[in-house]
N, C-alpha and C positions, 0 to 999 in steps of 0.2 A: 433435581432443581430445588433450591432453597425455598422453604415455605414463605419467607418474607417477600420473595419475588413472585412465586407462582400464585399466591393469593390475590395479587393485583392484576394478573394478566387477563385480558379478554381478547378482543379482535384487534387491538391496537397496542403496540409496544410504547410505553411512556419513557422517553429518553431525556436524560439530562446531559447537556454539553458542558464540558470543562474547558474553559478558555474561549475568549471572545476575540481572538486575534485574526490574522489574515485568512488562514485556511477555514476557520469556522465561518467567517463572514462571506467568503467566496464560495463555500461548498456546503458545509454541514448544516447550517441553519436552514437553508433552502431545501436541502435534501430531506431533512426531517419533516418540513412542512408539506412537501409535495408527496412524500411516501404514502402509499395506499394503506399500509398496515402499521404505521408508526406515527408518533406525534412529538413535537418539540415541547415537552412538558416543563423542562427547567433549563436554566442556564446559570453558569457560575463563573465568576472572575473576581479577583481581588481588587481590580481597578474599578472603583465605583462609577466613575464617569462613563467608562466604556460599557460596562455591564448595563447601566440604565439606558444608554442610547440604543443598545442592541435589543433590550427588552421592549423598548418603545416601538421599535420597528417590527420585531418578530413575534411579539405578544405570547410569550410562554405563560403557563399557569402560575409559575413561581420563579423567583430569581434568588440567588444566594451569593454572598460575598465570601462564604466559608465552604470549602470542599467537604469538610467533615459534616456540616449541616445538610448539604445536599445528599450525601451518602446515607444519612440517618433518616431521610424521608422515605417511608415505606411505599409511597406512590411512584417513586423512581424505579423502574424495572432495569434500566441499563444506562450506561454512561458512554459518551464519546469523549475520548481523551484527545483534545485538539490543542496541545501545548507544544513547547519547544522539545526537541529530541531528548534533552537531558532529563526531562520530567516524565517521559513515557512510562518507564518501568515502575518508578515509585507511585505514580498516580494510578496505574493499572492495578498494582498490588493492593493499594488501599481499597479500590472498588471491589476487587475479588474477595478480599477479607470481609467486606461488608455484604457479600452475597449478591453483588450486582454483576450482570453480564457487561462485557466491555468490548467496544470497538475502539482500538487505539491507533492513532495515526502511525504511518510508517516513518522510519524503520521501527520495529518492535523495541530495539535498544541498541546499545553499542558495547555493553559488557556482557560477555557470554555467560558467566556465572550468575549474574543477576537475572538473565533471561531464563536460565534453567531453573532457578529458584522460583520464578514466577510460574513456570509450567507446573511445578509441583503444587503450588497453591491453587492454580486453576483446577487441577484434578481433585484436590482435597475438598474444594468448595463446590464442585459440580456445577460450574458455570460455563458459559460460552465466551471465549475470547477470540476476537477476529482482528487481524491487522489490516490497516487501511490501504492495502494495495488495490485500489479501485479499478485498475486496468483489467482485472479478472472479470469485471462486469461490462467490458467493451463487447458489444454483440459480435463484432468481427472476430475478436480473439476467441469468444465462446464457440463460434462456428468453426474456426480453425481447429480448436481442440477436439470438437466432436468428429470432424473429418479425420483427424489424426488417429483417433481411437477406433473409428469404424471402417475407414477405407484406405488409409495410407500404407498399411502393412508395416513391416519392420522398418524403423527409422535408422538411417545410417549416417546422416550429416545434418547439422543444425548450425545456422549462422544467424546472429542477431546483432543489431546496432541501436544505440541510443545516443544521439548527438543533439544536445541543446544548441540553441541558436543565439548568436550575438545580438540578434534583433528581436529576441523573444519578448522582452518587456514592452517594446513599442507595440507589438502585436497584441499581447494579452491585455494591455491597457484599454483596448477597444471593447473587450468582452467581459472583463471582471468589474464588479462594483467598486466604487471608490472606497478604499480601505480606511477605516477610522482608526486612529492611533491614540494612545494614552501614555502620559508620563508616569502614570501609576502602575503600568503593566509590570508583571513579574518577569524577570529575565534570568537566564543562567548566570552563575558566578563567572564562568569562563566564556570568552567570546567564541560562539560556535564556528565562526569563519576564520579563526586564527590560523588554522591549518586547512587551507582550501582543498587540498587533495582529499582529506578525510571528510570534509563538508560535502564536496561534490559526490563522493562515494555514497554517503548516507542519503543525500537528497535524490540522486539520479541513479547511482549504481544499484540501490535497493530495488528500484523498479525493474531495471534490466534483469537482475538475477531472479526476481519473482516471476516475471514473464517467461524467462527461460525455463524455470521449474514447471510453470503452468502448462507450457506447450511441449517441453522436451523431456521432462521427468527429473528425477533426483540427480544431483551433481556429486561425483565422488572426489574429484581433485581439480585444481586449477594451476595454470602456469601463466604468470602475467608479466608484462612489461609496461612501463609508464614513462611518459615524457611531458614536460611543459617548457621545453627550450624555446618554443616560438610564442609562448604566452598561454594558449589553451592547455588544459590538462587532457591527456589522451592515454587510455589504457587499451592495449590489445591483450585479450585473455583467451588462452587455449583452455578448453573445458573437456574433461573426461566424464562422461555420463556413466551412471551405475550400470546401465544396460549395454555399454560399449559404444554408443553413438559418439561420433567425433563432433566436437563443437568449437566454435570461435565466436567471441564477443568483442564488440568495439564500443567503448564508452568515451565520448569526447565532449568536453565542456570548455568553450563553446565553438561550434563551427561558424565560419564566415559565410553563411548561407541560410536558407530556411531550415526550420526544424526538420531533423532527419532521423526517423525511427522506423524500424521494421525488422523483417526476418525472412529467411528462406530455409525451407525444410525439405529434405529429399528422403523419399521412402521407397520401399519395394514396389508398391503399386500406385504411386502418385507423388505429387509434390504440393507444397503450399508456399505462397508468396504473400507477404503482407506489408502494408504501409500504414503506420500509425501516426496520428496527428497530435499536435499540442493538446493536452487534455482539456484546456479551458475553452476549446472550440466546441466541445461536446459533440464530436463527430466520430462515428464508428470507424474503426480501421477498415481500409479497403483490402479485402482478402480474396485471392484467386486460388482455388483448390483444383488441381488437375487430377482426374481419376483415369487410370489406365484402362479400367473396365469398360467405360463408355467413350473414352477418348474425348472427354468434354471438360471444360472449365466450369466451376461452380462458384458463384459469388452471392453472399447474403446482402440484403438491403441494409439492415442495421439501422432502422429508422429511429428507434428509441435508444439514444446514446447518452443519457444523463447518468454517467457512471456513478456519481455520488448518491443519487437517489436510488438507483438500482442496488448499490452496495448496502444502503440502509434497509431496503426491502428484503434483500437476501439474508442479512443479519437477523431481521425480525422473523422471517420465515423459519429459520433454524430454531429460534427460541420459542415461537408461538406454536409451530406445527411439527417440530422435530424433523424438518427436512434436512438432508445431508448438507454439511457446510460447503457452500460454493466458494466463499471467499477464502482468504489466506488464514488458516488456523495457526495456533501457536507453534506447532511443529514446523510448518512451512516458514513461519516468521523467524524461528531460530535457525533454520537452514540458510536463510538469507543473511542473517548475522554471521554465521560461520563462513559463508562465501565471501563476504566483505572482508572479514579478518584474514581469511586465507589469501585473498588477493594482495592485501598489504604485506603479508609475510612473504609471499612469492616475489613481489617486487624487490624486497630487501635481499632475499636469498638467491634470486634468479633460478629457482628450482620449482619442481612440482610440489604442491602442498595439499595434503589430504585434509578434507573438511573435517573429518571426525577426529583429527589429531590436534586441531587448533585450540588455543586457550587464550585467555586474556580479553582485551578489548580493542576496538578500533580507535 
């Protein structure tokens, strides 16, 4: 751990948040303030009006209009990169080079070479990098993963689906804070939504692939079909897991119904079924685990389901106490990028695509 970071660490991780946009307002500011072992020490945004309004509400110790200035502050132990996708890798790279630990919003990136270069820099600078796949901190998914490891036996089939809802924004408007906008905000040169298939894959497919890895293990190859003839974008993806498990994924944006996300897993000594809710409800997944040994279903309560706060606490525990990284590490984040690129290549070729053979970007 770099001296510049370790010298300032005590029982609380001092975090600087880069970006005062929607995801920071709806998730990261509150998560840092509620975390038991972290604090919102600094925030940074080039939009002066937005930054000052967020600082007035969330009361960080300091605020910065320059990212370089925030990174040069020795009291900042770690940064959360809460920016547009195009800025994830460059901003994370700057933080890593400054010796800061990094929690970067998902997806890690879209260009594989840039992600691989970032991994080298993380290793060279001996810092923690975590990708913001906060679903790993869903108590229901945690329980399912423990059951899979301890009681399921050999897994032979894995099915998962992630279907955004055409009514999602009406529903989340009731739960999210009013998002403050600014004309001064920095935006990518290219419109992220110019190619909706790629945009939906980054925004939603990245979650589906990470949850699949978290519960099912590493993916070796994919074969995908895609359609948007009726309007929604739909991918059916056959998955070959490294351990031989058969897999099938369904990514649809958006279904004409309620949010529809979940999984079914079949194993030698049991099965797991799960229903996952829109994340802004902060409701744990409903998980039923059947064990052949006692012929009983087991279900966790999952009362604490503030995924973003639990994500920050897990990130801080790894840095402060050296606990194993529970969240998505950089290798897992790169695997998600490979899976997204492989899916796009498979749609084009109509063939199986090996994740380890893919190159380029999404």
